[in-house]
C-alpha positions in Angstrom: -62.4 -94.3 -11.0 -58.9 -94.1 -12.2 -55.7 -93.0 -10.4 -54.6 -89.6 -11.8 -51.1 -88.6 -12.6 -50.7 -86.4 -9.5 -51.6 -89.3 -7.2 -49.3 -91.6 -9.2 -46.5 -89.2 -8.4 -47.2 -89.7 -4.7 -47.3 -93.5 -5.1 -44.0 -93.6 -7.0 -42.2 -92.3 -3.9 -40.7 -94.5 -1.1 -42.1 -94.3 2.4 -41.6 -96.0 5.8 -41.6 -99.8 5.5 -44.7 -101.7 6.5 -46.8 -98.7 7.5 -50.2 -97.3 6.8 -49.8 -93.7 5.5 -52.8 -91.4 5.6 -52.9 -88.0 3.9 -55.2 -85.5 2.2 -55.0 -84.9 -1.5 -57.3 -82.3 -2.9 -60.8 -83.3 -2.0 -59.9 -86.9 -1.3 -58.5 -88.7 1.7 -55.8 -91.3 0.9 -54.5 -94.2 2.9 -51.9 -96.6 1.6 -50.1 -99.6 3.0 -46.4 -100.0 2.2 -44.4 -103.2 1.8 -41.0 -104.1 3.3 -39.3 -101.8 0.7 -41.5 -98.8 1.6 -43.4 -98.9 -1.7 -47.2 -98.3 -1.6 -49.0 -101.6 -2.4 -52.6 -101.0 -1.3 -54.4 -97.7 -1.8 -57.7 -96.5 -0.3 -59.1 -93.3 -1.9 -62.3 -91.5 -0.9 -63.7 -89.7 2.1 -62.7 -90.6 5.7 -65.4 -91.0 8.2 -65.2 -89.9 11.9 -63.4 -93.2 12.8 -60.8 -92.5 10.1 -62.0 -95.3 7.7 -62.0 -94.5 4.0 -65.3 -94.8 2.2 -64.5 -95.0 -1.5 -62.4 -97.3 -3.6 -59.6 -99.8 -3.1 -56.6 -100.3 -5.4 -53.9 -102.9 -5.2 -50.5 -102.8 -6.9 -49.1 -105.5 -9.1 -45.3 -105.2 -9.0 -43.1 -107.7 -10.8 -39.3 -107.5 -10.5 -36.4 -109.6 -11.8 -33.6 -111.2 -9.7 -31.6 -107.9 -9.6 -34.6 -105.8 -8.5 -35.4 -104.1 -11.8 -39.1 -103.5 -12.3 -40.6 -105.5 -15.1 -44.3 -104.8 -14.5 -46.0 -102.2 -12.3 -49.7 -101.3 -12.4 -52.6 -100.7 -10.1 -55.8 -102.7 -10.2 -59.2 -101.3 -9.0 -60.7 -103.8 -6.5 -64.0 -101.9 -6.1 -65.8 -100.1 -3.4 -65.0 -100.1 0.3 
């Protein structure tokens, strides 16, 4: 599974710092954990069960910045099924 351009638009936004954000996107349930800057760093995508846990796939973000905070490298790695 790949992350589509519509979901990438959601992940490009800033959110509350150090939070787990849950939302519905089309037929998928999304949950992502943000870092201290409010940037999504871990994504769970799939179907939520009755307890709210996502059954699907997990992605983590590789984000490399320089000393001034400019983004050098930014990509998402698929870490497999959850």
